[in-house]
C-alpha positions in Angstrom: 16.2 50.5 -0.2 18.5 52.8 -2.4 18.1 56.6 -0.9 16.8 58.9 -3.2 15.7 56.3 -5.8 12.1 56.2 -6.5 10.4 52.8 -6.4 9.1 53.5 -10.5 12.8 54.0 -11.3 13.9 50.3 -10.6 13.6 47.2 -12.9 10.0 45.5 -12.5 11.6 42.5 -11.5 13.2 44.5 -8.5 10.3 46.0 -7.4 8.1 42.8 -6.9 11.3 41.4 -5.0 11.4 44.1 -2.9 7.8 43.8 -2.2 7.8 39.9 -1.6 10.3 40.3 0.9 8.1 43.3 2.9 5.1 40.5 2.6 7.1 38.2 4.2 8.7 40.3 6.8 5.4 41.7 8.1 3.8 37.9 8.0 6.7 36.7 10.5 6.3 40.1 12.4 2.7 39.0 12.8 3.6 35.6 13.9 6.2 36.9 16.5 3.9 39.2 18.2 1.5 36.4 18.4 4.6 34.3 20.1 5.0 37.4 22.2 2.0 38.1 23.4 1.4 34.1 24.9 4.4 34.8 26.8 3.0 37.3 28.7 -0.6 35.8 28.9 1.0 33.1 30.6 1.0 35.7 33.8 -2.9 36.8 33.1 -6.0 34.7 33.0 -9.0 33.4 35.9 -9.0 33.4 39.0 -9.1 36.6 39.5 -9.1 38.9 42.8 -11.7 41.4 43.2 -9.6 43.8 41.7 -9.9 41.8 38.6 -5.9 40.8 39.1 -5.1 37.5 38.1 -4.2 35.3 41.2 -1.3 33.8 39.4 0.1 36.8 38.5 2.2 37.2 41.6 3.1 33.6 42.1 4.7 33.0 38.4 5.4 36.6 37.2 9.6 36.2 37.9 10.0 32.5 38.2 8.6 32.1 34.5 9.6 35.3 33.4 6.3 36.3 32.1 6.1 40.0 33.8 4.6 43.1 31.7 4.3 46.3 32.9 1.3 46.9 31.5 -0.6 43.8 33.3 1.4 45.1 36.6 -0.3 48.2 36.0 -3.7 47.7 35.6 -3.4 48.6 39.3 -2.2 51.4 41.3 -2.7 54.1 38.1 -6.4 53.5 38.8 -6.4 52.2 35.1 -8.7 49.5 36.1 -11.1 52.4 37.4 -11.6 53.9 33.9 -10.0 57.0 35.1 -9.0 59.5 32.1 -5.3 60.1 33.0 -3.7 63.5 34.2 -7.1 65.5 34.3 -7.7 64.5 38.0 -4.4 63.5 39.2 -1.1 64.2 41.2 1.1 62.8 42.8 1.6 62.5 46.7 4.7 63.6 48.7 6.4 60.6 49.3 6.3 59.3 45.2 3.0 58.0 45.0 0.9 58.8 41.9 -2.7 58.9 42.7 -6.0 60.3 40.6 -5.2 58.9 36.7 -1.9 60.2 37.0 0.9 58.3 35.6 4.3 58.3 35.0 4.6 58.4 31.3 4.3 61.2 28.5 0.7 62.0 28.2 -0.2 60.2 24.7 1.3 56.4 26.3 -1.1 57.7 29.0 -4.3 58.3 26.3 -3.1 54.2 24.8 -2.6 52.7 28.7 -6.6 54.4 29.3 -8.0 53.3 25.5 -6.6 49.7 26.2 -8.7 49.6 29.5 -12.2 51.1 28.1 -13.3 47.7 27.5 -11.4 45.6 30.1 -12.7 44.1 33.1 -9.3 42.7 34.7 -5.8 42.3 34.0 -6.3 39.5 31.3 -8.8 42.2 29.2 -6.5 45.3 29.5 -3.0 43.4 28.5 -5.2 41.3 25.4 -6.8 44.9 24.8 -3.3 47.0 24.9 -1.6 44.4 22.8 -4.1 44.7 19.9 -3.8 48.4 20.1 0.1 48.3 20.0 0.9 45.5 17.8 -0.3 47.5 14.4 2.5 49.8 15.1 4.7 46.9 15.1 3.9 45.5 12.4 4.1 49.5 10.2 7.4 50.2 12.1 8.3 46.0 10.2 7.2 47.4 6.6 9.2 50.8 7.1 12.3 49.2 7.7 11.9 46.5 4.9 11.6 49.0 2.7 14.6 51.0 4.3 16.7 48.1 4.8 15.8 44.9 3.1 16.4 42.3 4.7 17.7 43.3 7.3 14.7 44.1 8.9 14.1 40.9 9.9 16.5 41.6 13.7 12.8 43.5 14.1 10.4 41.5 13.0 11.8 38.1 13.8 14.6 38.8 16.7 14.3 37.7 20.2 13.5 41.9 21.6 10.4 41.8 19.5 9.8 38.2 21.2 10.6 39.7 24.9 9.5 43.2 25.1 6.8 43.6 22.3 3.9 43.6 25.1 6.5 44.5 27.8 5.4 48.2 27.8 4.2 50.6 25.4 7.3 51.2 23.7 5.9 50.0 20.4 4.1 53.0 19.1 7.1 55.5 20.3 9.7 53.5 17.8 7.0 53.4 14.6 7.2 57.6 14.8 11.1 57.4 15.3 11.4 55.1 12.3 8.6 57.0 10.7 10.4 60.0 10.7 13.5 58.0 9.2 11.1 57.0 6.3 10.2 59.9 5.5 13.6 61.7 5.1 15.2 58.2 3.1 11.7 58.1 0.8 9.9 60.8 0.2 12.8 62.3 -1.4 10.3 64.0 -4.1 10.0 66.7 -1.7 12.8 69.3 -0.4 14.8 68.5 2.3 13.1 71.1 3.9 9.6 69.2 4.1 11.1 66.4 4.9 12.1 67.6 7.8 9.2 69.7 9.0 7.4 66.6 8.9 9.9 64.0 10.6 10.0 66.6 13.5 6.5 66.6 14.0 7.4 62.8 13.6 9.6 62.9 16.7 7.5 65.3 18.6 4.3 62.6 18.6 7.4 60.4 19.7 8.4 63.1 22.5 5.1 62.8 23.9 4.8 59.1 23.8 8.5 58.3 25.6 10.7 61.5 25.4 13.7 59.7 23.7 12.8 60.5 20.0 13.5 64.2 20.9 16.8 63.8 21.1 16.8 62.9 17.4 16.0 66.5 16.5 18.9 68.1 17.2 20.8 65.9 14.5 17.9 66.1 12.4 18.4 70.1 12.6 21.7 69.4 11.4 20.7 67.3 8.2 18.5 70.0 7.4 20.7 73.0 8.1 23.3 71.6 5.5 20.9 70.9 3.1 21.0 66.9 3.5 22.5 65.0 0.7 23.0 67.8 -1.5 24.8 70.1 1.5 29.0 70.0 0.2 31.0 72.6 2.6 33.7 72.1 -0.6 30.9 74.0 -2.6 32.0 77.7 -2.7 28.4 78.7 -3.4 27.0 76.5 -0.6 24.7 78.0 1.5 23.0 77.1 5.1 19.2 76.7 5.5 18.6 78.4 8.5 15.2 79.0 7.8 14.5 75.5 7.2 16.3 74.5 10.4 14.3 77.3 12.0 10.9 75.6 10.5 12.0 72.3 11.6 12.2 73.2 15.2 9.6 74.9 14.8 7.7 72.0 13.9 9.1 70.0 16.8 8.4 72.0 19.8 5.0 73.4 18.2 3.7 69.1 18.3 5.1 69.2 21.7 3.2 72.3 22.6 -0.2 71.3 21.0 -0.3 68.2 22.5 0.8 68.9 26.2 -1.3 71.7 26.4 -4.7 70.6 26.9 -3.8 67.9 29.5 -1.5 71.0 31.1 -4.6 73.4 31.1 -7.3 70.7 32.3 -5.2 69.4 34.9 -1.3 71.0 35.4 -1.1 68.9 38.9 -1.6 65.4 37.1 0.4 66.4 33.6 3.2 67.6 36.4 3.2 64.5 38.3 4.7 62.4 35.0 7.2 64.7 35.1 8.0 64.5 39.2 7.5 60.9 39.2 10.8 60.7 36.9 12.8 63.0 38.5 12.1 61.5 42.2 12.8 58.0 41.0 15.8 56.6 42.3 18.5 54.4 40.5 18.2 51.3 42.5 18.2 47.3 42.1 15.3 47.3 39.5 16.6 50.0 37.3 19.5 47.7 35.6 22.0 50.9 35.0 25.7 50.7 35.7 25.0 53.5 38.6 23.6 50.8 40.6 26.0 48.1 39.9 29.3 49.8 39.0 28.8 53.0 41.8 26.4 52.1 44.1 28.9 49.8 46.0 31.4 52.5 46.7 29.3 54.1 49.2 28.3 52.7 52.0 25.5 50.2 53.0 23.4 52.4 55.5 20.6 56.0 54.6 23.7 58.1 54.6 25.7 56.1 51.7 22.4 56.0 49.7 21.6 59.4 50.2 25.2 60.7 49.3 24.5 57.6 45.9 21.4 59.1 44.8 22.5 62.8 45.1 25.6 61.7 42.8 23.5 59.8 40.3 21.3 62.9 40.5 24.2 65.2 38.9 26.0 63.0 36.9 23.8 61.3 35.1 22.4 64.0 33.0 26.0 65.7 32.6 27.5 62.0 31.4 23.7 62.6 29.2 24.4 65.7 27.7 28.5 65.2 27.1 27.6 62.0 25.2 24.8 64.2 23.0 27.8 67.5 22.4 30.3 64.6 21.4 28.0 62.8 19.3 27.4 66.0 17.4 30.6 67.3 17.1 32.0 64.2 15.8 29.2 64.4 13.4 29.6 67.4 12.1 33.2 66.3 11.8 32.0 64.3 9.4 30.2 66.3 7.5 32.9 68.4 6.6 34.7 65.4 5.2 32.0 64.2 3.4 29.7 67.1 2.9 26.8 64.8 4.2 25.8 65.0 8.5 25.2 61.6 9.3 21.8 62.7 10.9 20.9 58.7 11.4 24.3 57.7 12.5 24.0 60.8 15.2 21.2 60.2 16.5 21.6 56.5 17.5 25.0 57.3 18.9 22.7 60.2 21.1 20.8 57.1 21.9 23.4 55.2 23.0 24.8 58.1 25.4 21.6 57.7 27.1 21.3 54.1 27.7 24.4 54.1 29.1 24.5 56.9 31.3 20.6 57.4 32.5 20.1 56.2 35.5 16.8 54.1 34.4 17.9 51.2 32.1 14.8 49.4 31.4 14.9 46.2 29.5 12.5 47.0 26.9 14.5 50.1 25.8 16.6 47.6 23.5 13.1 48.0 21.6 14.5 51.7 20.8 17.7 50.6 19.6 17.1 47.9 17.3 16.0 50.0 14.7 19.6 51.8 14.2 21.0 48.2 14.0 18.9 47.5 11.1 19.4 51.0 9.2 22.9 51.0 9.7 25.7 48.7 8.7 26.6 47.3 12.1 28.9 44.3 12.2 26.2 41.1 12.5 28.7 39.4 15.8 28.6 43.2 17.3 24.5 43.1 16.8 24.5 39.2 18.3 26.9 40.1 20.9 24.5 42.4 21.7 21.1 40.2 21.8 23.3 38.2 23.8 24.2 40.4 26.9 20.5 42.1 26.3 18.8 38.4 27.0 21.2 38.1 30.1 19.2 40.8 31.4 15.7 40.9 29.8 15.4 36.7 31.2 18.2 37.1 34.2 17.0 39.9 36.0 13.4 38.2 36.6 15.2 34.9 38.0 17.3 37.3 40.1 14.1 38.6 41.4 12.5 35.2 41.8 15.8 33.5 43.5 15.9 36.6 46.1 12.4 36.2 46.9 12.0 32.7 47.2 15.3 32.4 49.4 17.3 30.1 47.0 21.2 31.2 46.1 21.4 34.4 44.3 24.6 33.8 43.1 24.5 32.5 39.6 21.8 34.7 38.5 23.4 37.8 39.7 26.5 37.0 37.8 24.2 36.9 34.6 22.5 40.3 35.5 26.1 41.3 35.8 27.0 40.1 33.0 24.0 41.7 31.1 25.0 45.2 32.5 28.2 45.3 31.9 28.0 43.5 28.4 25.4 46.0 27.7 27.1 49.0 28.9 30.6 48.5 27.1 28.8 47.7 23.8 26.7 50.7 24.0 30.5 52.0 23.7 31.4 51.0 21.0 28.1 51.0 19.0 28.0 54.8 20.1 31.6 54.9 17.8 30.0 52.7 15.0 26.8 54.1 14.1 28.4 57.5 13.7 30.5 56.0 10.7 27.9 53.0 9.6 26.7 53.3 5.9 23.1 53.0 6.0 21.9 49.1 5.0 20.6 48.3 1.3 22.6 51.1 0.0 23.8 51.1 -3.4 25.4 53.7 -5.5 22.6 54.9 -8.2 25.4 55.4 -10.8 28.0 53.0 -12.0 30.9 56.0 -11.9 30.6 56.3 -8.3 32.4 54.4 -5.8 31.6 53.4 -2.4 34.9 54.1 -1.7 33.8 58.1 -2.2 33.4 59.1 1.3 29.8 60.7 0.1 28.9 57.4 -0.1 29.7 56.1 3.5 27.7 58.2 5.1 24.5 57.2 6.7 21.9 59.5 4.4 18.8 57.6 5.2 
């Protein structure tokens, strides 16, 4: 959608085509969601054991690649007992969550509880959770179609949605991140400051679902501070909107506090347990990270080597993530000084690449976090295709690898596929880090015939 161009200003034919495209994207997304559910539901169904676990789950979850965290976590977090999360929970000395505590931020925990309210077994839990999550995927598809046109099909009908839509609780958090971009790009009847505050609230809600949208607040602040597309450093009368940036920051922080404070007050130990769990989590064979596959072999196989490796990761991982964030912001600011627009979406995408590359955990479903940036920004399609191939090597290969290890079969082939996915994905994240910073928004067209796309101000992601 052309930035700053309202639907009422477009020719009637173009409005109809855009509406028709959005309908097609939504319909295809609904079909793909049905396929995604059917894929995971292969692991669920009668007969059940006395805890409501499908007996087939442990038999075929890896061999048939139908494992999902949703079904798995029916047991072990008191979800099957319908315990409201965090309030009476905690974490043991050996890192086990008890009493209703879960490892995710509070809004994801509430969604988990809601999905289990009417469930008597893991198949019910998977089905009700899918029904709860699906509208977020559809809303995301609609917003992406409005912003980027046909490229939204990458989200609505791409392999990642089939593989991961109901793997975990990612769809709501992706929706909040895309909604923040939509507010900034589409609701141009409101000031940059007002839109920034609303977007910050949405990113704050995203932080309360899965944390990662919180990192986008910083580039959003820079965008509001510099006045959006109206701010030009070459203008001698330019003024930075410090008040607007401060209000945007306050909106994000206030949202996070407002959502978390009731849980912290009512059940601090249960609320704190989710944070402690993530702090204690180690970079092991289940985390699909470059740390395990690249650095772990440099240490000895014994307990001392493992301890030294985990200590290194606990320090180096957050440091490198922060360095990546700083680099993205610095390059984004240089871009602003050149073009007059701070590319907050591109910087956000670059920061996400840095996080995915250096964080100790890189679960397969995190690809859903990245796909909207591949849709919103003009990333070459060959690069997108390459990333999806590497991602599929992880999303499918890692479970077949686990199956091979558990069944006593040769693991060489599947291990090579997993390593191809890990290193292919990592190298492409480095490339995408820089591509995002310089990419124009998809669907961007100048609204004036006198303005050329060769003008650098037209080449920055202002969606």
